[in-house]
N, C-alpha and C positions, 0 to 999 in steps of 0.2 A: 452484554459482554463487549461488543464493539465499542460502545461509548466509553467504557472504562479503560480500554486500551488506548483510545484517542486522548482521554484525559491524562493518562500516564505519559504519552508522547509530549503533550503540551507542558506537563510539569517538568519533564527533562530539558525542554528547550527554553523555558521561561528564564528571562534575564540574559540570554545570549545576545551579544552585540551583533547586529546585522547591518552592514552599510556597504558602500561601494567597494570596499576592499575585501569583503567577505567572499571566499571562494564558493562558487555555486557548482555543485556537481551536475554532470549531464547524466540523464537516466534514459536508457533505451529498454523497452520492454516488449515482450511477445506473448500473446495469448497461446498457452500450450493446450488447454483443455477446457471445454464448456460442457456442463451437464445441466439440462433443463428438465425439471420435474413438474411443470405446470404452475405450482404455487411456490416452489423453491428452485433456485438455480445456484450453481457453484462455478467459479471461474478460477483457473490456475494460470498465473502469469509468471514468467521468468524475467527478471530485470538485471541489466548490467549497469552499475553505477561507476562513473569514471570522474575523477577529480582533475583539476588543472595541472597537477604534477604527474599526470599519466598513471597514477595508481588506480586500480579498479577492483571490484568484487561483484559477485553475483548473488542474487537473492531470489527466493520464490515466494509468491504471495497467493494464498488461497482465500478467496473472497466468497462468503456465503450470503445469499440474498433471499428475501421472502417477499411475496406479494401481499400488500395490504390494500384492499379495494382495487383501485386502478394504478397504484404506485408501487414501485419496487423499493425496498429498503435494505440496507446492509445490516445483516444480523451478526456477522462475525467475520474476522479476518485473522489469518495466521501467517507469520513470516518465518522462513527457514533459510538455512544456507544451501 
């Protein structure tokens, strides 16, 4: 599921011109909540995205992970307003 969401983000940005004149937003984020269940963990972040023209918006990201052997892998993420 997470891979298909990343593939969609890549598809949406493919062909976009990025050079020195491209405005790059500043992102500030805070971990709001962490739930650890041994083999699974979830993290809820809130981010404030601000552009060079001083417009900004807030998003929340819920990231779900699972343990595979000794490594943690992202299994899903959800973005909301």
